[in-house]
C-alpha positions as a printed Julia matrix, in Angstrom:
250×3 Matrix{Float64}:
 -13.83  -57.04   16.52
 -12.92  -54.71   19.67
 -14.34  -51.42   20.04
 -12.76  -47.9    20.93
 -14.6   -45.13   22.75
 -13.55  -41.68   21.47
 -14.02  -38.62   23.47
 -14.43  -35.78   20.64
 -14.77  -32.15   21.28
 -17.83  -31.17   18.89
 -19.85  -28.04   18.47
 -19.23  -24.05   18.33
 -18.69  -21.22   20.75
 -19.83  -21.68   24.33
 -22.0   -24.68   23.58
 -19.01  -26.7    22.46
 -18.56  -29.86   24.59
 -16.84  -33.28   24.74
 -19.13  -35.95   23.44
 -18.44  -39.99   23.57
 -18.54  -41.87   20.29
 -17.79  -45.59   19.87
 -16.49  -47.55   16.83
 -14.66  -50.66   15.5
 -11.12  -50.53   15.88
  -9.33  -53.03   13.44
  -5.89  -53.63   13.15
  -4.0   -51.06   11.48
  -6.12  -48.15   12.09
  -5.37  -44.73   13.01
  -7.12  -41.83   14.92
  -8.22  -40.19   11.42
  -9.63  -43.8     9.99
 -11.85  -43.81   13.36
 -12.8   -40.21   13.02
 -14.03  -41.07    9.25
 -16.06  -44.13   10.8
 -17.9   -42.21   13.19
 -18.61  -39.79   10.47
 -19.98  -42.23    8.38
 -22.09  -44.2    11.17
 -23.19  -41.3    13.38
 -21.79  -37.97   13.51
 -21.93  -36.85    9.39
 -21.68  -33.27   10.7
 -18.31  -33.58   12.59
 -16.15  -31.25   10.95
 -12.56  -32.34   10.58
  -9.4   -31.27    8.12
  -7.86  -33.81    6.44
  -6.3   -34.06    3.04
  -3.28  -36.64    2.22
  -3.83  -39.24    4.99
   0.16  -39.72    4.56
   1.65  -37.36    6.98
   2.67  -34.79    4.36
   0.03  -32.3     4.12
  -0.3   -31.21    7.92
  -4.01  -30.58    7.56
  -5.23  -33.37   10.18
  -3.39  -31.63   13.21
  -5.3   -31.95   16.3
  -4.44  -32.89   20.17
  -5.22  -36.62   20.89
  -5.04  -37.29   24.5
  -3.75  -33.93   25.22
  -0.79  -34.21   22.85
  -0.78  -32.31   19.54
  -0.5   -35.04   16.8
  -1.31  -35.62   13.36
  -4.36  -37.73   13.49
  -3.21  -39.68   10.3
  -0.18  -40.67   11.87
  -1.4   -41.96   15.19
  -2.11  -45.48   15.44
  -4.65  -46.69   17.44
  -2.43  -49.95   18.32
   0.02  -47.0    20.37
  -2.92  -46.06   22.45
  -4.86  -47.26   25.62
  -7.94  -48.3    24.43
  -9.47  -49.39   27.64
  -9.7   -45.7    28.32
 -11.59  -43.28   25.74
  -9.38  -41.58   23.46
  -9.46  -37.83   23.83
  -9.61  -36.03   20.59
  -9.77  -32.23   20.5
  -8.9   -29.13   18.37
  -5.41  -27.16   18.69
  -5.63  -24.87   21.76
  -3.43  -22.05   20.45
  -5.72  -20.49   17.44
  -9.28  -19.45   17.46
 -12.03  -22.78   17.23
 -14.32  -22.69   14.65
 -16.37  -25.66   14.72
 -15.89  -29.54   16.35
 -12.27  -30.3    15.47
 -11.28  -27.47   13.34
  -9.65  -24.05   14.12
  -8.56  -20.81   12.52
  -4.97  -21.16   11.73
  -4.77  -18.16    9.17
  -2.76  -16.14   11.54
   0.21  -18.1    10.48
   0.24  -17.49    6.97
  -0.06  -13.62    7.67
   3.27  -14.18    9.95
   4.8   -15.51    6.86
   3.92  -13.06    4.69
   6.09  -10.71    7.04
   9.15  -12.23    7.0
  11.67  -10.76    4.55
  12.0   -13.25    1.55
  15.09  -14.89    0.07
  17.76  -12.27   -1.35
  20.62  -13.63   -3.11
  23.81  -12.35   -3.7
  25.32  -11.51   -7.0
  26.12  -14.85   -9.26
  29.65  -16.0    -8.91
  29.97  -16.48  -12.56
  29.21  -15.0   -15.7
  26.76  -17.4   -16.88
  24.97  -16.65  -13.88
  25.21  -19.3   -11.53
  26.31  -19.51   -8.02
  28.87  -21.82   -6.42
  27.92  -23.38   -2.57
  29.61  -26.13   -0.57
  27.49  -29.14    0.44
  27.61  -28.58    3.81
  26.29  -25.21    3.61
  23.4   -26.89    1.44
  22.79  -29.88    4.29
  22.66  -27.35    6.82
  19.36  -25.87    5.83
  17.94  -28.73    4.21
  16.41  -30.19    7.3
  14.5   -26.97    7.77
  12.76  -27.49    4.45
  11.04  -30.49    5.59
   8.39  -28.56    7.55
   4.91  -29.63    6.51
   3.19  -26.48    8.23
   1.02  -28.72   10.46
   1.55  -25.88   13.49
   1.81  -28.74   16.14
   5.01  -26.87   17.17
   3.07  -23.55   17.08
   0.08  -25.3    19.46
   2.72  -26.81   21.94
   4.57  -23.49   22.4
   3.52  -22.2    25.63
   4.01  -18.62   24.58
   1.4   -19.05   22.14
  -1.01  -21.55   23.79
  -0.99  -20.33   27.55
   0.09  -16.94   27.01
  -1.2   -15.8    23.46
   1.5   -13.57   22.53
   0.38  -13.9    19.04
   0.93  -10.53   17.79
   4.1   -10.26   19.55
   5.68  -13.9    18.82
   6.28  -15.25   15.48
   6.4   -18.95   16.8
   8.72  -22.17   16.01
   7.5   -22.43   12.85
   8.39  -19.34   11.36
  11.89  -19.36   13.37
  12.62  -22.59   11.65
  11.59  -20.6     8.05
  13.84  -17.52    8.86
  16.63  -20.16    9.94
  16.47  -21.77    6.42
  16.78  -18.16    5.06
  19.39  -16.59    7.72
  21.46  -19.63    7.04
  21.67  -19.93    3.56
  24.95  -19.56    1.97
  23.51  -17.22   -0.79
  21.24  -15.22    1.44
  22.17  -11.36    1.77
  19.06  -10.14    3.41
  19.07   -9.06    7.45
  16.14  -10.35    9.72
  17.75  -10.02   12.98
  16.08   -6.96   13.82
  13.03   -8.26   13.03
  13.46  -11.51   14.72
  14.19   -9.47   17.88
  11.19   -6.93   17.63
   8.16   -8.14   15.65
   9.26  -11.85   16.02
   9.87  -11.62   19.66
  12.49  -14.64   19.9
  13.86  -13.58   23.17
  10.07  -14.9    24.49
  11.35  -18.45   23.84
  12.8   -20.42   26.69
  13.91  -23.17   24.77
  12.15  -25.97   26.64
  12.44  -27.94   23.36
   8.31  -29.14   23.45
   8.37  -28.01   19.67
  10.89  -30.39   18.53
   9.1   -33.32   20.74
   5.89  -33.0    18.51
   7.5   -32.41   15.22
   6.05  -35.1    12.86
   8.91  -34.69   10.68
  11.81  -34.89   13.3
  13.32  -31.23   12.88
  15.7   -30.2    15.38
  13.91  -27.18   15.71
  15.55  -25.79   19.5
  18.82  -27.07   18.47
  19.66  -26.27   15.17
  17.12  -23.23   14.4
  15.85  -21.21   17.36
  19.32  -21.68   19.51
  21.39  -20.29   16.34
  19.06  -17.31   15.63
  18.79  -16.24   19.26
  22.58  -16.17   19.28
  22.76  -13.94   16.25
  20.4   -11.72   17.95
  22.43  -11.54   21.15
  25.75  -10.98   19.25
  24.21   -8.19   17.01
  22.33   -6.21   19.79
  23.47   -7.27   23.11
  27.17   -8.26   23.05
  29.23   -5.31   24.67
  32.37   -6.15   22.22
  30.11   -5.82   19.09
  28.86   -2.37   20.52
  32.29   -1.36   21.1
  33.56   -2.24   17.93
  30.72   -0.23   16.26
  31.59    2.9    18.19
  35.47    2.49   16.75
  34.51    1.33   13.56
  35.71    3.74   10.48
  32.56    5.62    8.64
  32.56    4.03    5.16
  32.93    6.82    2.68
  29.77    7.21    0.19
């Protein structure tokens, strides 16, 4: 049976470094399988998050050969095993130990986004009527498994560390699912501009490329939201309309 070498980031703080491990590489294996073999054979304290092993929980996010991936969905057959396979933690978040990072900042960002606020029902029985096209428009965004690969690859977070000022692709997708919902009445555009920092995004589409659920993050979520922000706050015709728009009587 062939073997493969895995160059894994291990340790904590300043003492963390790459360490090589060799294990068997059988047909059908994914990188997470290799990590489990290494834990069983030679590194029982190696820390790695995982849960479903089916590409649906987002727990096993890491970087394989420099690219953000899910370890459970990265097949060894797709990698060049003649060279060491580099496995390291996500770089956009604080390192905890080995392959584990602290992604709790993401949950704090999510709490700050205004929740769904539906309009009044259309009928006396408390129901709403919506078009199927409107339902399908936001359905794509609900596939997100919160693996945070899009957050990790985004240069605004990864290289420029704008975490306090920039919500990131994941939460632009989440906001788009709310803003484009046919029943929602909440206004999140000012928050996107000020707290979310959507203006930092220069639509390189790197987030779309790494999404394991193949969500079209840039074209279907971020660009439409950027257009709405521009229309609301920077379009001169909109500003002129506000000046001459009659005030509503209270």
